[in-house]
N, C-alpha and C positions, 0 to 999 in steps of 0.2 A: 523427462518432467512433464511434457505436454500431454505424453500419452498416460502417464498416471493420472494427471489431473482429470483427463478426458474418462479414464475409467471410473473415477469416484463422482463424477457428475451422472454417470449413469448409475452407479451404485446407490446414490442417494435418493433417485427418483423409485430405484427398486424397493428400499427400505421402506418408503412411504405406500407405496402399493400395497405392501403385505400388510401393513396395518388397516389399510382401506378395506382388504380382503377378509379381515377378520371379523367383519360385521355384514349384515345384509344390507345394501344398497339398491333401493328399488325406485325404480324411475316412474314419476308421478307426469311424466308430460304429455300423455294423450287423454283425449275425451275431457276437456275444459268445456264450460259454458262462457259465453260472454255477452256484455250488454253494455251498451253506454248509460253513464248516469247525466248528471247535470250540476255545475258547478256555482250555478245562481238561483236555482230552482229545486228546492226539497221535494216538490211534488213529481218531479220528474227524474230525483235522485234516490227513488225508494224511501222516501221520507229521513233520509239523512240529513242531522240536525234537529229534527222533530221527535225522533224516537232515540230512547235511552239503549243505544247498542252498546256501550262500551260496560254494562253491568257483568258483575262476574258471571253470569249466565244469561242466555236470551233463549231459552227453551220453552218459554211459556206463552211468547206471543210469536204470531207467525210474521216475522219481520224477515227482511231480506237476508239475514245471518244466520237465522233458525234453519236447522238442518232439513224442517218439514217443507219450507218455501218450496212454491214449483216453479222449476228452472227449464222446463221442457220447452217453452218457445225460444230461450235465449239461443245466440248463435253457438253451434259447436265449433270448436277451435281445438288445436293441438298446440303446446308451446315448445320452444320459444314463439312468442307471438309479439308484434309491434303494431298496434292499430294505425299510428300514424303514417304508416308508409302507404297504407291502403287509401288514405284521404286524398281528395283532389287538391291541386295545387291552387293556390291564391296569390292574387295580385295584391302587393302592399309596397308601401315606399319606407316602411320602419326599419330601423337596423334589426331589432330582435328576429322580424320575420326573414330578412335576408340570411342571418346568420342561422337560421333552424331550417332552412330548405324550404320557404314558403308554403308551409304547410299550416293548416288552421288548429294550432293548438295553443296553449296559453290562457291568460285571463281574457282576452278579447273574444274567444271561443268556446265559452262555457258549455255548449252541447256536445264537444268533441275532445273534452281536456278530463274527463274523469271515466274509467272503466271499471266496471263489476267483472270479476271472475270467481266462478264456483266450479267445484271439482268434488265428485264423489268417488270413492275408494272403500275397500274393505280390508281387514286383516285377519289373519287366521287365528283363532281361539287359544290354540297351543302355545301362543307368544306372548300370552296375557301377563305373565310375570317377566317380560324384556322390558327395554326403556325404548321409547319412539322419541324420534328428531325429526323436525320438518327443516329441510335446507333449502333456500331460496340462493340460487348463483348470482341474481342479478333482477330488480324489479324497479322501473322508472315510471315514477317516482312515488315518495310519500305514500306507503303502502301500508294501511290497517288490515291486520290479519285475525281470522277468527277460524276456530273449528270446534265443529258439533255445538255452534251457540257460544262458545266460550272465547272471549277476547284474549290473544297471546301475544300482541305485541305490535308495533310500529316502526317500520324501517324508514327512514326519512330519505336517505342518500339513495340516489340512482345508479350509483357505482359500487356501492359497499354491499356484497351477499352477507346474509345473516341466518344464524339458525335459531330453533325453538324447542325445547324440551315439553313436549305434548303428551307425556305417558299417563297423565292424571286425566286427561280428557278423551283418551281413545275408547270406541264403542267396538266390542267383540261379538255383538249379537245383529247387527246390521251395518248399514252404511256409516262411514265416517264423511263428513261434508266440510272442505276448505272453502272460506270466502274470503276475498280481497278486494279492498275499495283502493285503486291506483288513482293518485291526483297529480295529474301533470300540470297544474295551472302555472307553477313556478318552474324556472329553467336553473340548470346548475353550471352550463357552459354556453361556449359562444359558438355553437356548431350543431348539425343536426342531431337530435338526442332520441328521437322517438318515442314511444310510452307503452308501458305493459310490463307483461313478464318475458323479457327480452333471453332470458337464459335458463338452463334448467332446473327442474325441482325434483328434490329427493326426498325420500322416506329412509330415515336410516334407522334401522333396527340392531340395539345392541343388548349384550348382558348389563346389569345394574353396575357391575363393576368394570369399569371402562375407560379408555383414552379420550378425554374431551377434546372438543374442536381447539386446533392450534395446541395440542397438548404433547407435540415432540419439537424438540429444538435439535437441527445436528449442526456441527461446524467441524471444519477439518483443517490440519495444519501439515504442510507437507516440507519435509527438510530432505532433500537430496531424493533418492529412492525410497524413503521412508514416509509414511502418512499415519499421523495419530487422529482418529476419529472421535469426537466426543458427542457423546447421545444424552439428553435430558427428556426423560419421559414423566409425563404426569398422569398419575392414576386417580381416579375418583370413585368413590362408592357411595352408590344411592340407596342401598338396601337399608332397612331400620333395623339392622343388626351388625355387629362387627364383621369383618370380611377379612379374610387371609388370601394372598397370592403369590406369585414368584414373578418377576421382570428381568428379562434377558434381551439381549440385541444381538442381531447378527447382520453380516453382510453377504451379498451373494453377487456372482456375475451375471452378465445378462440371459444366461441360460437355467438360472436358479441354483446354481452348485455353491453352497456355503464356503465360503473364504476365511471368514474367522467368525468367532462368537464371544461374547462375554460370559463370564461366569453366572449363575443365578443368583438374585438377590430377593430374600424374603421381603414380603410387605404386609403390613398389618392396619388395616383401615378401620376406624371409627365411624358409627353412624353419620352419614352425609359429610363425611370428611375426603380430603384428598392429600397427596404426598407426591413427591417428586423424588426419582431416582436419577443419579448421573453414572454413565458409564462409560469407559473408553476402550479403543479398538486400535491394534497396531497391526500395520499393513505394511508389507514389503514388495518392491517390483523389481 
């Protein structure tokens, strides 16, 4: 039974990897620009708080979130990037500094607690009928995010990754520009936490009929030498028309050999609708 359990742990990861490979997953880790802001002085924080940066669009005024903003003098970095680890140690008797590594970050250090990030990238015009998603594995913390001047959301947690559908904001005729303001003035833990885009960033490109984030749930029940694997798959339609499709699941060994496969289930999705299909696979060892 232990061998069977180990086999299915491997299989589960393989199933998830096949789902991932069905889309384009492009790394956006390289060639970012970074500049400190200021938590207490808007003049040193690119007028944050004075300018209306949360409009539906910020393309008419050359603010820091506008794609035309000139960032060539900003520091060039790659992510993952933690700006706190580069800061000098400071002497302090406060409990907060003790537990956060004696680094100058937090409300007492406004000049090193805000970071701005900008990233330029392009996409192929042949993909203009596809769906585009920005995926951030981790930003510490309180990250406000724009693309091409459009505000797309804020992730307050420093430990929870997030994704954003940015299909409607993509530019196929020139640069696309991501802008992120990271505010690390507040702490979430009692330990060194750092600050910045400390994990990977991805551009996911899919068809408009797709499996959304966390759209697959897999669980297995093992009885003796037999195992029943239940798979629940959510499929979403973002086309402005009804769409048909087929859903099926299969399990492979570590070499890619198919061990078992479900029957195909037809699926019909209305405009902007989603559906969930459940399947079961029986395997023996």
